CHARMM internal coordinates of N, CA and C (Angstrom, degrees):
IC EDIT
DIST 1 N 1 CA 1.4624
DIST 1 CA 1 C 1.5334
ANGL 1 N 1 CA 1 C 108.34
DIST 1 C 2 N 1.3076
ANGL 1 CA 1 C 2 N 117.07
DIHE 1 N 1 CA 1 C 2 N 130.22
DIST 2 N 2 CA 1.4566
ANGL 1 C 2 N 2 CA 120.95
DIHE 1 CA 1 C 2 N 2 CA -179.84
DIST 2 CA 2 C 1.5243
ANGL 2 N 2 CA 2 C 110.79
DIHE 1 C 2 N 2 CA 2 C -77.11
DIST 2 C 3 N 1.3097
ANGL 2 CA 2 C 3 N 115.24
DIHE 2 N 2 CA 2 C 3 N 164.14
DIST 3 N 3 CA 1.4646
ANGL 2 C 3 N 3 CA 120.13
DIHE 2 CA 2 C 3 N 3 CA 179.73
DIST 3 CA 3 C 1.5276
ANGL 3 N 3 CA 3 C 110.47
DIHE 2 C 3 N 3 CA 3 C -61.16
DIST 3 C 4 N 1.3350
ANGL 3 CA 3 C 4 N 116.38
DIHE 3 N 3 CA 3 C 4 N -41.28
DIST 4 N 4 CA 1.4618
ANGL 3 C 4 N 4 CA 119.82
DIHE 3 CA 3 C 4 N 4 CA 179.77
DIST 4 CA 4 C 1.5206
ANGL 4 N 4 CA 4 C 111.27
DIHE 3 C 4 N 4 CA 4 C -62.03
DIST 4 C 5 N 1.3136
ANGL 4 CA 4 C 5 N 117.65
DIHE 4 N 4 CA 4 C 5 N -42.98
DIST 5 N 5 CA 1.4683
ANGL 4 C 5 N 5 CA 119.71
DIHE 4 CA 4 C 5 N 5 CA -179.47
DIST 5 CA 5 C 1.5263
ANGL 5 N 5 CA 5 C 111.00
DIHE 4 C 5 N 5 CA 5 C -67.12
DIST 5 C 6 N 1.3282
ANGL 5 CA 5 C 6 N 117.64
DIHE 5 N 5 CA 5 C 6 N -30.39
DIST 6 N 6 CA 1.4697
ANGL 5 C 6 N 6 CA 119.90
DIHE 5 CA 5 C 6 N 6 CA 175.23
DIST 6 CA 6 C 1.5239
ANGL 6 N 6 CA 6 C 110.67
DIHE 5 C 6 N 6 CA 6 C -64.94
DIST 6 C 7 N 1.3462
ANGL 6 CA 6 C 7 N 115.77
DIHE 6 N 6 CA 6 C 7 N -42.47
DIST 7 N 7 CA 1.4606
ANGL 6 C 7 N 7 CA 119.37
DIHE 6 CA 6 C 7 N 7 CA 178.76
DIST 7 CA 7 C 1.5229
ANGL 7 N 7 CA 7 C 111.12
DIHE 6 C 7 N 7 CA 7 C -66.85
DIST 7 C 8 N 1.3000
ANGL 7 CA 7 C 8 N 117.41
DIHE 7 N 7 CA 7 C 8 N -39.59
DIST 8 N 8 CA 1.4649
ANGL 7 C 8 N 8 CA 120.90
DIHE 7 CA 7 C 8 N 8 CA 178.29
DIST 8 CA 8 C 1.5216
ANGL 8 N 8 CA 8 C 109.99
DIHE 7 C 8 N 8 CA 8 C -61.54
DIST 8 C 9 N 1.3233
ANGL 8 CA 8 C 9 N 116.58
DIHE 8 N 8 CA 8 C 9 N -44.82
DIST 9 N 9 CA 1.4609
ANGL 8 C 9 N 9 CA 121.04
DIHE 8 CA 8 C 9 N 9 CA 178.09
DIST 9 CA 9 C 1.5237
ANGL 9 N 9 CA 9 C 110.60
DIHE 8 C 9 N 9 CA 9 C -61.65
DIST 9 C 10 N 1.3320
ANGL 9 CA 9 C 10 N 117.01
DIHE 9 N 9 CA 9 C 10 N -43.29
DIST 10 N 10 CA 1.4634
ANGL 9 C 10 N 10 CA 120.90
DIHE 9 CA 9 C 10 N 10 CA -179.90
DIST 10 CA 10 C 1.5257
ANGL 10 N 10 CA 10 C 111.14
DIHE 9 C 10 N 10 CA 10 C -62.76
DIST 10 C 11 N 1.3333
ANGL 10 CA 10 C 11 N 117.58
DIHE 10 N 10 CA 10 C 11 N -41.80
DIST 11 N 11 CA 1.4630
ANGL 10 C 11 N 11 CA 120.39
DIHE 10 CA 10 C 11 N 11 CA 178.77
DIST 11 CA 11 C 1.5270
ANGL 11 N 11 CA 11 C 111.17
DIHE 10 C 11 N 11 CA 11 C -65.06
DIST 11 C 12 N 1.3152
ANGL 11 CA 11 C 12 N 117.59
DIHE 11 N 11 CA 11 C 12 N -35.81
DIST 12 N 12 CA 1.4659
ANGL 11 C 12 N 12 CA 120.36
DIHE 11 CA 11 C 12 N 12 CA 178.55
DIST 12 CA 12 C 1.5241
ANGL 12 N 12 CA 12 C 111.79
DIHE 11 C 12 N 12 CA 12 C -67.99
DIST 12 C 13 N 1.3158
ANGL 12 CA 12 C 13 N 117.41
DIHE 12 N 12 CA 12 C 13 N -25.84
DIST 13 N 13 CA 1.4671
ANGL 12 C 13 N 13 CA 121.32
DIHE 12 CA 12 C 13 N 13 CA -176.71
DIST 13 CA 13 C 1.5205
ANGL 13 N 13 CA 13 C 113.91
DIHE 12 C 13 N 13 CA 13 C -91.07
DIST 13 C 14 N 1.3162
ANGL 13 CA 13 C 14 N 117.91
DIHE 13 N 13 CA 13 C 14 N -3.02
DIST 14 N 14 CA 1.4601
ANGL 13 C 14 N 14 CA 120.33
DIHE 13 CA 13 C 14 N 14 CA 178.91
DIST 14 CA 14 C 1.5236
ANGL 14 N 14 CA 14 C 108.74
DIHE 13 C 14 N 14 CA 14 C -65.89
DIST 14 C 15 N 1.3269
ANGL 14 CA 14 C 15 N 115.25
DIHE 14 N 14 CA 14 C 15 N 129.79
DIST 15 N 15 CA 1.4633
ANGL 14 C 15 N 15 CA 119.36
DIHE 14 CA 14 C 15 N 15 CA 177.95
DIST 15 CA 15 C 1.5208
ANGL 15 N 15 CA 15 C 109.10
DIHE 14 C 15 N 15 CA 15 C -72.34
DIST 15 C 16 N 1.3142
ANGL 15 CA 15 C 16 N 115.73
DIHE 15 N 15 CA 15 C 16 N 134.34
DIST 16 N 16 CA 1.4578
ANGL 15 C 16 N 16 CA 121.55
DIHE 15 CA 15 C 16 N 16 CA -179.34
DIST 16 CA 16 C 1.5121
ANGL 16 N 16 CA 16 C 110.28
DIHE 15 C 16 N 16 CA 16 C -107.70
DIST 16 C 17 N 1.3100
ANGL 16 CA 16 C 17 N 114.34
DIHE 16 N 16 CA 16 C 17 N 148.38
DIST 17 N 17 CA 1.4441
ANGL 16 C 17 N 17 CA 119.08
DIHE 16 CA 16 C 17 N 17 CA 170.83
DIST 17 CA 17 C 1.5197
ANGL 17 N 17 CA 17 C 108.57
DIHE 16 C 17 N 17 CA 17 C -74.07
DIST 17 C 18 N 1.3058
ANGL 17 CA 17 C 18 N 116.18
DIHE 17 N 17 CA 17 C 18 N 174.92
DIST 18 N 18 CA 1.4655
ANGL 17 C 18 N 18 CA 118.30
DIHE 17 CA 17 C 18 N 18 CA 179.07
DIST 18 CA 18 C 1.5213
ANGL 18 N 18 CA 18 C 109.55
DIHE 17 C 18 N 18 CA 18 C -130.61
DIST 18 C 19 N 1.3008
ANGL 18 CA 18 C 19 N 114.55
DIHE 18 N 18 CA 18 C 19 N 153.59
DIST 19 N 19 CA 1.4591
ANGL 18 C 19 N 19 CA 122.00
DIHE 18 CA 18 C 19 N 19 CA 176.25
DIST 19 CA 19 C 1.5243
ANGL 19 N 19 CA 19 C 107.91
DIHE 18 C 19 N 19 CA 19 C -129.08
DIST 19 C 20 N 1.2949
ANGL 19 CA 19 C 20 N 116.26
DIHE 19 N 19 CA 19 C 20 N 179.56
DIST 20 N 20 CA 1.4610
ANGL 19 C 20 N 20 CA 120.24
DIHE 19 CA 19 C 20 N 20 CA 179.01
DIST 20 CA 20 C 1.5237
ANGL 20 N 20 CA 20 C 112.00
DIHE 19 C 20 N 20 CA 20 C -64.13
DIST 20 C 21 N 1.3367
ANGL 20 CA 20 C 21 N 116.34
DIHE 20 N 20 CA 20 C 21 N -26.39
DIST 21 N 21 CA 1.4679
ANGL 20 C 21 N 21 CA 119.25
DIHE 20 CA 20 C 21 N 21 CA -176.61
DIST 21 CA 21 C 1.5292
ANGL 21 N 21 CA 21 C 113.33
DIHE 20 C 21 N 21 CA 21 C -103.27
DIST 21 C 22 N 1.3258
ANGL 21 CA 21 C 22 N 117.52
DIHE 21 N 21 CA 21 C 22 N 3.12
DIST 22 N 22 CA 1.4625
ANGL 21 C 22 N 22 CA 119.29
DIHE 21 CA 21 C 22 N 22 CA 176.92
DIST 22 CA 22 C 1.5174
ANGL 22 N 22 CA 22 C 112.80
DIHE 21 C 22 N 22 CA 22 C 137.75
DIST 22 C 23 N 1.3351
ANGL 22 CA 22 C 23 N 115.92
DIHE 22 N 22 CA 22 C 23 N -167.30
DIST 23 N 23 CA 1.4611
ANGL 22 C 23 N 23 CA 119.92
DIHE 22 CA 22 C 23 N 23 CA -177.23
DIST 23 CA 23 C 1.5346
ANGL 23 N 23 CA 23 C 112.08
DIHE 22 C 23 N 23 CA 23 C -66.89
DIST 23 C 24 N 1.3279
ANGL 23 CA 23 C 24 N 115.20
DIHE 23 N 23 CA 23 C 24 N 149.49
DIST 24 N 24 CA 1.4637
ANGL 23 C 24 N 24 CA 121.54
DIHE 23 CA 23 C 24 N 24 CA 179.62
DIST 24 CA 24 C 1.5330
ANGL 24 N 24 CA 24 C 108.64
DIHE 23 C 24 N 24 CA 24 C -111.38
DIST 24 C 25 N 1.3209
ANGL 24 CA 24 C 25 N 118.00
DIHE 24 N 24 CA 24 C 25 N 110.21
DIST 25 N 25 CA 1.4650
ANGL 24 C 25 N 25 CA 121.50
DIHE 24 CA 24 C 25 N 25 CA -173.62
DIST 25 CA 25 C 1.5302
ANGL 25 N 25 CA 25 C 114.34
DIHE 24 C 25 N 25 CA 25 C -85.65
DIST 25 C 26 N 1.3251
ANGL 25 CA 25 C 26 N 118.45
DIHE 25 N 25 CA 25 C 26 N 31.21
DIST 26 N 26 CA 1.4618
ANGL 25 C 26 N 26 CA 120.93
DIHE 25 CA 25 C 26 N 26 CA -175.45
DIST 26 CA 26 C 1.5276
ANGL 26 N 26 CA 26 C 113.05
DIHE 25 C 26 N 26 CA 26 C -57.96
DIST 26 C 27 N 1.3251
ANGL 26 CA 26 C 27 N 117.98
DIHE 26 N 26 CA 26 C 27 N -41.97
DIST 27 N 27 CA 1.4664
ANGL 26 C 27 N 27 CA 120.34
DIHE 26 CA 26 C 27 N 27 CA -177.32
DIST 27 CA 27 C 1.5211
ANGL 27 N 27 CA 27 C 111.54
DIHE 26 C 27 N 27 CA 27 C -62.61
DIST 27 C 28 N 1.3062
ANGL 27 CA 27 C 28 N 117.06
DIHE 27 N 27 CA 27 C 28 N -44.78
DIST 28 N 28 CA 1.4646
ANGL 27 C 28 N 28 CA 120.51
DIHE 27 CA 27 C 28 N 28 CA 179.85
DIST 28 CA 28 C 1.5230
ANGL 28 N 28 CA 28 C 110.95
DIHE 27 C 28 N 28 CA 28 C -63.86
DIST 28 C 29 N 1.3139
ANGL 28 CA 28 C 29 N 116.79
DIHE 28 N 28 CA 28 C 29 N -43.07
DIST 29 N 29 CA 1.4651
ANGL 28 C 29 N 29 CA 120.88
DIHE 28 CA 28 C 29 N 29 CA 179.53
DIST 29 CA 29 C 1.5229
ANGL 29 N 29 CA 29 C 109.79
DIHE 28 C 29 N 29 CA 29 C -65.36
DIST 29 C 30 N 1.3255
ANGL 29 CA 29 C 30 N 117.11
DIHE 29 N 29 CA 29 C 30 N -39.09
DIST 30 N 30 CA 1.4634
ANGL 29 C 30 N 30 CA 120.68
DIHE 29 CA 29 C 30 N 30 CA 179.19
DIST 30 CA 30 C 1.5269
ANGL 30 N 30 CA 30 C 110.85
DIHE 29 C 30 N 30 CA 30 C -65.48
DIST 30 C 31 N 1.3238
ANGL 30 CA 30 C 31 N 117.45
DIHE 30 N 30 CA 30 C 31 N -41.59
DIST 31 N 31 CA 1.4661
ANGL 30 C 31 N 31 CA 120.11
DIHE 30 CA 30 C 31 N 31 CA 176.63
DIST 31 CA 31 C 1.5249
ANGL 31 N 31 CA 31 C 111.38
DIHE 30 C 31 N 31 CA 31 C -62.15
DIST 31 C 32 N 1.3138
ANGL 31 CA 31 C 32 N 117.36
DIHE 31 N 31 CA 31 C 32 N -43.28
DIST 32 N 32 CA 1.4650
ANGL 31 C 32 N 32 CA 120.54
DIHE 31 CA 31 C 32 N 32 CA 176.71
DIST 32 CA 32 C 1.5284
ANGL 32 N 32 CA 32 C 111.00
DIHE 31 C 32 N 32 CA 32 C -62.10
DIST 32 C 33 N 1.3258
ANGL 32 CA 32 C 33 N 116.51
DIHE 32 N 32 CA 32 C 33 N -36.53
DIST 33 N 33 CA 1.4624
ANGL 32 C 33 N 33 CA 121.03
DIHE 32 CA 32 C 33 N 33 CA 176.89
DIST 33 CA 33 C 1.5190
ANGL 33 N 33 CA 33 C 110.53
DIHE 32 C 33 N 33 CA 33 C -61.91
DIST 33 C 34 N 1.3389
ANGL 33 CA 33 C 34 N 116.59
DIHE 33 N 33 CA 33 C 34 N -47.85
DIST 34 N 34 CA 1.4627
ANGL 33 C 34 N 34 CA 120.13
DIHE 33 CA 33 C 34 N 34 CA 179.93
DIST 34 CA 34 C 1.5220
ANGL 34 N 34 CA 34 C 111.36
DIHE 33 C 34 N 34 CA 34 C -63.24
DIST 34 C 35 N 1.3244
ANGL 34 CA 34 C 35 N 117.30
DIHE 34 N 34 CA 34 C 35 N -42.09
DIST 35 N 35 CA 1.4644
ANGL 34 C 35 N 35 CA 121.07
DIHE 34 CA 34 C 35 N 35 CA 178.63
DIST 35 CA 35 C 1.5282
ANGL 35 N 35 CA 35 C 110.05
DIHE 34 C 35 N 35 CA 35 C -60.14
DIST 35 C 36 N 1.3291
ANGL 35 CA 35 C 36 N 116.67
DIHE 35 N 35 CA 35 C 36 N -43.87
DIST 36 N 36 CA 1.4626
ANGL 35 C 36 N 36 CA 120.77
DIHE 35 CA 35 C 36 N 36 CA 179.64
DIST 36 CA 36 C 1.5274
ANGL 36 N 36 CA 36 C 111.13
DIHE 35 C 36 N 36 CA 36 C -62.22
DIST 36 C 37 N 1.3291
ANGL 36 CA 36 C 37 N 117.32
DIHE 36 N 36 CA 36 C 37 N -44.91
DIST 37 N 37 CA 1.4620
ANGL 36 C 37 N 37 CA 120.60
DIHE 36 CA 36 C 37 N 37 CA -179.30
DIST 37 CA 37 C 1.5273
ANGL 37 N 37 CA 37 C 111.52
DIHE 36 C 37 N 37 CA 37 C -67.03
DIST 37 C 38 N 1.3136
ANGL 37 CA 37 C 38 N 117.92
DIHE 37 N 37 CA 37 C 38 N -34.90
DIST 38 N 38 CA 1.4663
ANGL 37 C 38 N 38 CA 121.40
DIHE 37 CA 37 C 38 N 38 CA 176.12
DIST 38 CA 38 C 1.5210
ANGL 38 N 38 CA 38 C 109.95
DIHE 37 C 38 N 38 CA 38 C -65.61
DIST 38 C 39 N 1.3315
ANGL 38 CA 38 C 39 N 116.77
DIHE 38 N 38 CA 38 C 39 N -45.01
DIST 39 N 39 CA 1.4692
ANGL 38 C 39 N 39 CA 120.55
DIHE 38 CA 38 C 39 N 39 CA 179.34
DIST 39 CA 39 C 1.5235
ANGL 39 N 39 CA 39 C 111.97
DIHE 38 C 39 N 39 CA 39 C -61.36
DIST 39 C 40 N 1.3304
ANGL 39 CA 39 C 40 N 117.12
DIHE 39 N 39 CA 39 C 40 N -34.73
DIST 40 N 40 CA 1.4640
ANGL 39 C 40 N 40 CA 120.74
DIHE 39 CA 39 C 40 N 40 CA -179.83
DIST 40 CA 40 C 1.5260
ANGL 40 N 40 CA 40 C 112.36
DIHE 39 C 40 N 40 CA 40 C -83.54
DIST 40 C 41 N 1.3359
ANGL 40 CA 40 C 41 N 117.31
DIHE 40 N 40 CA 40 C 41 N -0.69
DIST 41 N 41 CA 1.4581
ANGL 40 C 41 N 41 CA 121.31
DIHE 40 CA 40 C 41 N 41 CA 178.16
DIST 41 CA 41 C 1.5126
ANGL 41 N 41 CA 41 C 114.35
DIHE 40 C 41 N 41 CA 41 C 78.94
DIST 41 C 42 N 1.3254
ANGL 41 CA 41 C 42 N 117.65
DIHE 41 N 41 CA 41 C 42 N 14.47
DIST 42 N 42 CA 1.4579
ANGL 41 C 42 N 42 CA 121.12
DIHE 41 CA 41 C 42 N 42 CA -178.46
DIST 42 CA 42 C 1.5253
ANGL 42 N 42 CA 42 C 111.88
DIHE 41 C 42 N 42 CA 42 C -86.95
DIST 42 C 43 N 1.3188
ANGL 42 CA 42 C 43 N 116.57
DIHE 42 N 42 CA 42 C 43 N -19.62
DIST 43 N 43 CA 1.4635
ANGL 42 C 43 N 43 CA 122.20
DIHE 42 CA 42 C 43 N 43 CA 171.88
DIST 43 CA 43 C 1.5178
ANGL 43 N 43 CA 43 C 105.90
DIHE 42 C 43 N 43 CA 43 C -119.53
DIST 43 C 44 N 1.3392
ANGL 43 CA 43 C 44 N 115.98
DIHE 43 N 43 CA 43 C 44 N 119.79
DIST 44 N 44 CA 1.4640
ANGL 43 C 44 N 44 CA 120.14
DIHE 43 CA 43 C 44 N 44 CA -177.04
DIST 44 CA 44 C 1.5211
ANGL 44 N 44 CA 44 C 112.44
DIHE 43 C 44 N 44 CA 44 C -122.86
DIST 44 C 45 N 1.3194
ANGL 44 CA 44 C 45 N 117.17
DIHE 44 N 44 CA 44 C 45 N -3.51
DIST 45 N 45 CA 1.4586
ANGL 44 C 45 N 45 CA 121.59
DIHE 44 CA 44 C 45 N 45 CA -179.70
DIST 45 CA 45 C 1.5193
ANGL 45 N 45 CA 45 C 109.50
DIHE 44 C 45 N 45 CA 45 C -123.32
DIST 45 C 46 N 1.3163
ANGL 45 CA 45 C 46 N 115.23
DIHE 45 N 45 CA 45 C 46 N 176.07
DIST 46 N 46 CA 1.4565
ANGL 45 C 46 N 46 CA 121.17
DIHE 45 CA 45 C 46 N 46 CA -179.61
DIST 46 CA 46 C 1.5345
ANGL 46 N 46 CA 46 C 111.05
DIHE 45 C 46 N 46 CA 46 C -83.67
DIST 46 C 47 N 1.3128
ANGL 46 CA 46 C 47 N 116.52
DIHE 46 N 46 CA 46 C 47 N 22.84
DIST 47 N 47 CA 1.4567
ANGL 46 C 47 N 47 CA 123.08
DIHE 46 CA 46 C 47 N 47 CA 177.08
DIST 47 CA 47 C 1.5183
ANGL 47 N 47 CA 47 C 107.86
DIHE 46 C 47 N 47 CA 47 C -139.37
DIST 47 C 48 N 1.3064
ANGL 47 CA 47 C 48 N 116.62
DIHE 47 N 47 CA 47 C 48 N 156.91
DIST 48 N 48 CA 1.4564
ANGL 47 C 48 N 48 CA 120.25
DIHE 47 CA 47 C 48 N 48 CA 177.37
DIST 48 CA 48 C 1.5151
ANGL 48 N 48 CA 48 C 108.68
DIHE 47 C 48 N 48 CA 48 C -147.37
DIST 48 C 49 N 1.3042
ANGL 48 CA 48 C 49 N 114.70
DIHE 48 N 48 CA 48 C 49 N 155.53
DIST 49 N 49 CA 1.4544
ANGL 48 C 49 N 49 CA 121.50
DIHE 48 CA 48 C 49 N 49 CA 176.74
DIST 49 CA 49 C 1.5227
ANGL 49 N 49 CA 49 C 109.00
DIHE 48 C 49 N 49 CA 49 C -108.36
DIST 49 C 50 N 1.3090
ANGL 49 CA 49 C 50 N 115.09
DIHE 49 N 49 CA 49 C 50 N 146.31
DIST 50 N 50 CA 1.4590
ANGL 49 C 50 N 50 CA 119.24
DIHE 49 CA 49 C 50 N 50 CA 173.32
DIST 50 CA 50 C 1.5245
ANGL 50 N 50 CA 50 C 105.76
DIHE 49 C 50 N 50 CA 50 C -80.70
DIST 50 C 51 N 1.3198
ANGL 50 CA 50 C 51 N 114.86
DIHE 50 N 50 CA 50 C 51 N 106.01
DIST 51 N 51 CA 1.4594
ANGL 50 C 51 N 51 CA 120.29
DIHE 50 CA 50 C 51 N 51 CA -179.01
DIST 51 CA 51 C 1.5257
ANGL 51 N 51 CA 51 C 109.53
DIHE 50 C 51 N 51 CA 51 C -130.86
DIST 51 C 52 N 1.3174
ANGL 51 CA 51 C 52 N 115.62
DIHE 51 N 51 CA 51 C 52 N -175.72
DIST 52 N 52 CA 1.4655
ANGL 51 C 52 N 52 CA 120.47
DIHE 51 CA 51 C 52 N 52 CA -176.51
DIST 52 CA 52 C 1.5240
ANGL 52 N 52 CA 52 C 111.84
DIHE 51 C 52 N 52 CA 52 C -62.05
DIST 52 C 53 N 1.3412
ANGL 52 CA 52 C 53 N 117.78
DIHE 52 N 52 CA 52 C 53 N -37.10
DIST 53 N 53 CA 1.4653
ANGL 52 C 53 N 53 CA 120.68
DIHE 52 CA 52 C 53 N 53 CA 179.61
DIST 53 CA 53 C 1.5263
ANGL 53 N 53 CA 53 C 111.30
DIHE 52 C 53 N 53 CA 53 C -64.57
DIST 53 C 54 N 1.3241
ANGL 53 CA 53 C 54 N 116.38
DIHE 53 N 53 CA 53 C 54 N -43.17
DIST 54 N 54 CA 1.4649
ANGL 53 C 54 N 54 CA 120.10
DIHE 53 CA 53 C 54 N 54 CA 179.81
DIST 54 CA 54 C 1.5262
ANGL 54 N 54 CA 54 C 110.10
DIHE 53 C 54 N 54 CA 54 C -64.19
DIST 54 C 55 N 1.3111
ANGL 54 CA 54 C 55 N 116.61
DIHE 54 N 54 CA 54 C 55 N -46.34
DIST 55 N 55 CA 1.4696
ANGL 54 C 55 N 55 CA 120.69
DIHE 54 CA 54 C 55 N 55 CA -178.86
DIST 55 CA 55 C 1.5271
ANGL 55 N 55 CA 55 C 110.64
DIHE 54 C 55 N 55 CA 55 C -63.41
DIST 55 C 56 N 1.3294
ANGL 55 CA 55 C 56 N 117.21
DIHE 55 N 55 CA 55 C 56 N -43.93
DIST 56 N 56 CA 1.4659
ANGL 55 C 56 N 56 CA 120.47
DIHE 55 CA 55 C 56 N 56 CA -179.27
DIST 56 CA 56 C 1.5224
ANGL 56 N 56 CA 56 C 111.04
DIHE 55 C 56 N 56 CA 56 C -64.38
DIST 56 C 57 N 1.3309
ANGL 56 CA 56 C 57 N 116.93
DIHE 56 N 56 CA 56 C 57 N -40.85
DIST 57 N 57 CA 1.4626
ANGL 56 C 57 N 57 CA 120.36
DIHE 56 CA 56 C 57 N 57 CA 179.22
DIST 57 CA 57 C 1.5227
ANGL 57 N 57 CA 57 C 110.31
DIHE 56 C 57 N 57 CA 57 C -66.31
DIST 57 C 58 N 1.3325
ANGL 57 CA 57 C 58 N 116.92
DIHE 57 N 57 CA 57 C 58 N -43.54
DIST 58 N 58 CA 1.4664
ANGL 57 C 58 N 58 CA 121.06
DIHE 57 CA 57 C 58 N 58 CA 177.64
DIST 58 CA 58 C 1.5231
ANGL 58 N 58 CA 58 C 110.37
DIHE 57 C 58 N 58 CA 58 C -57.67
DIST 58 C 59 N 1.3238
ANGL 58 CA 58 C 59 N 116.37
DIHE 58 N 58 CA 58 C 59 N -47.35
DIST 59 N 59 CA 1.4659
ANGL 58 C 59 N 59 CA 120.33
DIHE 58 CA 58 C 59 N 59 CA -178.15
DIST 59 CA 59 C 1.5215
ANGL 59 N 59 CA 59 C 111.97
DIHE 58 C 59 N 59 CA 59 C -66.42
DIST 59 C 60 N 1.3236
ANGL 59 CA 59 C 60 N 117.49
DIHE 59 N 59 CA 59 C 60 N -34.02
DIST 60 N 60 CA 1.4668
ANGL 59 C 60 N 60 CA 118.90
DIHE 59 CA 59 C 60 N 60 CA 179.56
DIST 60 CA 60 C 1.5251
ANGL 60 N 60 CA 60 C 111.53
DIHE 59 C 60 N 60 CA 60 C -71.51
DIST 60 C 61 N 1.3350
ANGL 60 CA 60 C 61 N 117.09
DIHE 60 N 60 CA 60 C 61 N -31.78
DIST 61 N 61 CA 1.4675
ANGL 60 C 61 N 61 CA 120.46
DIHE 60 CA 60 C 61 N 61 CA 177.34
DIST 61 CA 61 C 1.5254
ANGL 61 N 61 CA 61 C 110.05
DIHE 60 C 61 N 61 CA 61 C -76.27
DIST 61 C 62 N 1.3122
ANGL 61 CA 61 C 62 N 116.98
DIHE 61 N 61 CA 61 C 62 N -36.89
DIST 62 N 62 CA 1.4647
ANGL 61 C 62 N 62 CA 122.11
DIHE 61 CA 61 C 62 N 62 CA -177.86
DIST 62 CA 62 C 1.4996
ANGL 62 N 62 CA 62 C 109.88
DIHE 61 C 62 N 62 CA 62 C -59.89
END
COOR INIT
IC SEED 1 N 1 CA 1 C
IC BUILD
């Protein structure tokens, strides 16, 4: 199994919340947001702050 297929499998197994209109993919979108910010060098530690960059990235992925 390749590394990419492991990540795909992991994303499929993330438990989602639910809403009246169906599943809520917030966790997956949030993980993609963190990955994007790490790749851009905006998160360099094992902690992060909820700031304008995080919110803007989350909204652009959503």
